[in-house]
N, CA, C and O atoms as a printed pandas DataFrame, in Angstrom:
     atom_number atom_name residue_name chain_id  residue_number  x_coord  y_coord  z_coord
0              1         N          MET        A               1  -13.404   -7.510    3.918
1              2        CA          MET        A               1  -13.730   -6.103    3.858
2              3         C          MET        A               1  -12.982   -5.472    2.682
3              4         O          MET        A               1  -11.788   -5.713    2.500
4              5         N          VAL        A               2  -13.669   -4.687    1.905
5              6        CA          VAL        A               2  -13.071   -4.031    0.741
6              7         C          VAL        A               2  -13.097   -2.523    0.967
7              8         O          VAL        A               2  -14.066   -1.975    1.491
8              9         N          TYR        A               3  -12.028   -1.875    0.566
9             10        CA          TYR        A               3  -11.902   -0.424    0.704
10            11         C          TYR        A               3  -11.687    0.204   -0.666
11            12         O          TYR        A               3  -10.879   -0.275   -1.461
12            13         N          ARG        A               4  -12.413    1.273   -0.931
13            14        CA          ARG        A               4  -12.204    2.054   -2.150
14            15         C          ARG        A               4  -11.174    3.127   -1.858
15            16         O          ARG        A               4  -11.183    3.729   -0.784
16            17         N          VAL        A               5  -10.298    3.365   -2.800
17            18        CA          VAL        A               5   -9.361    4.475   -2.713
18            19         C          VAL        A               5   -9.822    5.506   -3.739
19            20         O          VAL        A               5   -9.846    5.239   -4.940
20            21         N          ILE        A               6  -10.188    6.694   -3.242
21            22        CA          ILE        A               6  -10.719    7.754   -4.089
22            23         C          ILE        A               6   -9.764    8.937   -4.022
23            24         O          ILE        A               6   -9.473    9.454   -2.943
24            25         N          VAL        A               7   -9.284    9.357   -5.176
25            26        CA          VAL        A               7   -8.321   10.445   -5.268
26            27         C          VAL        A               7   -8.958   11.583   -6.060
27            28         O          VAL        A               7   -9.339   11.410   -7.218
28            29         N          ASP        A               8   -9.067   12.732   -5.432
29            30        CA          ASP        A               8   -9.651   13.919   -6.067
30            31         C          ASP        A               8  -11.007   13.607   -6.714
31            32         O          ASP        A               8  -11.302   14.074   -7.814
32            33         N          GLY        A               9  -11.818   12.819   -6.019
33            34        CA          GLY        A               9  -13.165   12.521   -6.477
34            35         C          GLY        A               9  -13.291   11.381   -7.460
35            36         O          GLY        A               9  -14.398   11.086   -7.911
36            37         N          VAL        A              10  -12.183   10.720   -7.814
37            38        CA          VAL        A              10  -12.204    9.625   -8.791
38            39         C          VAL        A              10  -11.687    8.350   -8.114
39            40         O          VAL        A              10  -10.603    8.346   -7.530
40            41         N          GLN        A              11  -12.468    7.276   -8.199
41            42        CA          GLN        A              11  -12.021    6.017   -7.625
42            43         C          GLN        A              11  -10.865    5.464   -8.449
43            44         O          GLN        A              11  -10.987    5.281   -9.660
44            45         N          VAL        A              12   -9.740    5.200   -7.782
45            46        CA          VAL        A              12   -8.559    4.679   -8.478
46            47         C          VAL        A              12   -8.308    3.207   -8.160
47            48         O          VAL        A              12   -7.446    2.575   -8.771
48            49         N          GLY        A              13   -9.060    2.661   -7.206
49            50        CA          GLY        A              13   -8.898    1.250   -6.892
50            51         C          GLY        A              13   -9.799    0.825   -5.764
51            52         O          GLY        A              13  -10.373    1.652   -5.054
52            53         N          ALA        A              14   -9.917   -0.499   -5.606
53            54        CA          ALA        A              14  -10.664   -1.101   -4.498
54            55         C          ALA        A              14   -9.842   -2.296   -4.019
55            56         O          ALA        A              14   -9.529   -3.195   -4.799
56            57         N          TYR        A              15   -9.498   -2.300   -2.745
57            58        CA          TYR        A              15   -8.557   -3.291   -2.223
58            59         C          TYR        A              15   -9.034   -3.862   -0.908
59            60         O          TYR        A              15   -9.781   -3.217   -0.171
60            61         N          SER        A              16   -8.598   -5.083   -0.616
61            62        CA          SER        A              16   -8.911   -5.695    0.667
62            63         C          SER        A              16   -7.669   -5.799    1.555
63            64         O          SER        A              16   -7.787   -5.968    2.768
64            65         N          GLN        A              17   -6.493   -5.700    0.961
65            66        CA          GLN        A              17   -5.262   -5.801    1.743
66            67         C          GLN        A              17   -4.676   -4.413    1.996
67            68         O          GLN        A              17   -4.583   -3.581    1.094
68            69         N          VAL        A              18   -4.289   -4.194    3.241
69            70        CA          VAL        A              18   -3.785   -2.886    3.657
70            71         C          VAL        A              18   -2.556   -2.481    2.852
71            72         O          VAL        A              18   -2.412   -1.308    2.507
72            73         N          ALA        A              19   -1.678   -3.411    2.549
73            74        CA          ALA        A              19   -0.464   -3.084    1.801
74            75         C          ALA        A              19   -0.806   -2.493    0.431
75            76         O          ALA        A              19   -0.134   -1.570   -0.030
76            77         N          ASN        A              20   -1.838   -3.014   -0.213
77            78        CA          ASN        A              20   -2.238   -2.506   -1.520
78            79         C          ASN        A              20   -2.856   -1.115   -1.409
79            80         O          ASN        A              20   -2.638   -0.265   -2.272
80            81         N          ILE        A              21   -3.625   -0.886   -0.350
81            82        CA          ILE        A              21   -4.209    0.439   -0.118
82            83         C          ILE        A              21   -3.097    1.461    0.076
83            84         O          ILE        A              21   -3.125    2.536   -0.524
84            85         N          LEU        A              22   -2.129    1.131    0.904
85            86        CA          LEU        A              22   -1.033    2.054    1.175
86            87         C          LEU        A              22   -0.189    2.319   -0.065
87            88         O          LEU        A              22    0.280    3.439   -0.264
88            89         N          ALA        A              23    0.008    1.309   -0.893
89            90        CA          ALA        A              23    0.777    1.493   -2.129
90            91         C          ALA        A              23    0.061    2.468   -3.059
91            92         O          ALA        A              23    0.697    3.330   -3.666
92            93         N          GLU        A              24   -1.249    2.336   -3.172
93            94        CA          GLU        A              24   -2.026    3.235   -4.041
94            95         C          GLU        A              24   -1.996    4.665   -3.503
95            96         O          GLU        A              24   -1.838    5.616   -4.268
96            97         N          VAL        A              25   -2.147    4.811   -2.199
97            98        CA          VAL        A              25   -2.088    6.145   -1.581
98            99         C          VAL        A              25   -0.703    6.749   -1.805
99           100         O          VAL        A              25   -0.587    7.936   -2.110
100          101         N          GLY        A              26    0.339    5.946   -1.655
101          102        CA          GLY        A              26    1.701    6.421   -1.863
102          103         C          GLY        A              26    1.942    6.940   -3.265
103          104         O          GLY        A              26    2.697    7.893   -3.456
104          105         N          ARG        A              27    1.302    6.319   -4.251
105          106        CA          ARG        A              27    1.446    6.760   -5.640
106          107         C          ARG        A              27    0.889    8.154   -5.862
107          108         O          ARG        A              27    1.368    8.883   -6.730
108          109         N          HIS        A              28   -0.120    8.530   -5.086
109          110        CA          HIS        A              28   -0.819    9.789   -5.328
110          111         C          HIS        A              28   -0.504   10.878   -4.305
111          112         O          HIS        A              28   -1.012   11.993   -4.422
112          113         N          LEU        A              29    0.320   10.577   -3.313
113          114        CA          LEU        A              29    0.560   11.536   -2.223
114          115         C          LEU        A              29    1.132   12.866   -2.696
115          116         O          LEU        A              29    0.755   13.915   -2.175
116          117         N          GLY        A              30    2.012   12.844   -3.648
117          118        CA          GLY        A              30    2.649   14.079   -4.079
118          119         C          GLY        A              30    1.781   14.982   -4.940
119          120         O          GLY        A              30    2.034   16.183   -5.029
120          121         N          THR        A              31    0.756   14.412   -5.579
121          122        CA          THR        A              31   -0.005   15.185   -6.553
122          123         C          THR        A              31   -1.456   15.423   -6.168
123          124         O          THR        A              31   -2.062   16.376   -6.657
124          125         N          ALA        A              32   -2.027   14.603   -5.321
125          126        CA          ALA        A              32   -3.454   14.698   -5.004
126          127         C          ALA        A              32   -3.725   15.783   -3.965
127          128         O          ALA        A              32   -2.922   16.022   -3.063
128          129         N          SER        A              33   -4.871   16.427   -4.118
129          130        CA          SER        A              33   -5.286   17.391   -3.095
130          131         C          SER        A              33   -6.224   16.739   -2.089
131          132         O          SER        A              33   -6.413   17.262   -0.991
132          133         N          ASN        A              34   -6.822   15.588   -2.455
133          134        CA          ASN        A              34   -7.758   14.915   -1.561
134          135         C          ASN        A              34   -7.670   13.411   -1.797
135          136         O          ASN        A              34   -7.823   12.943   -2.925
136          137         N          ILE        A              35   -7.421   12.649   -0.716
137          138        CA          ILE        A              35   -7.399   11.186   -0.795
138          139         C          ILE        A              35   -8.384   10.660    0.234
139          140         O          ILE        A              35   -8.317   11.023    1.408
140          141         N          LEU        A              36   -9.301    9.802   -0.209
141          142        CA          LEU        A              36  -10.331    9.241    0.658
142          143         C          LEU        A              36  -10.255    7.726    0.588
143          144         O          LEU        A              36  -10.163    7.152   -0.497
144          145         N          ILE        A              37  -10.294    7.079    1.749
145          146        CA          ILE        A              37  -10.382    5.622    1.820
146          147         C          ILE        A              37  -11.750    5.308    2.407
147          148         O          ILE        A              37  -12.070    5.718    3.523
148          149         N          GLN        A              38  -12.552    4.573    1.641
149          150        CA          GLN        A              38  -13.942    4.327    2.003
150          151         C          GLN        A              38  -14.195    2.831    2.114
151          152         O          GLN        A              38  -13.921    2.081    1.177
152          153         N          ARG        A              39  -14.719    2.393    3.258
153          154        CA          ARG        A              39  -15.052    0.981    3.444
154          155         C          ARG        A              39  -16.376    0.682    2.746
155          156         O          ARG        A              39  -17.344    1.427    2.900
156          157         N          VAL        A              40  -16.419   -0.397    1.984
157          158        CA          VAL        A              40  -17.656   -0.774    1.280
158          159         C          VAL        A              40  -18.052   -2.197    1.616
159          160         O          VAL        A              40  -19.065   -2.690    1.119
């Protein structure tokens, strides 16, 4: 299963491992107004 990480309407990555998804979300938590994780 692959998940897209979308920050403020722009895809910043696509990951299959939860640790990588969380790391990407952590990078953007302080600055993003919208973070979406979408299963594809």
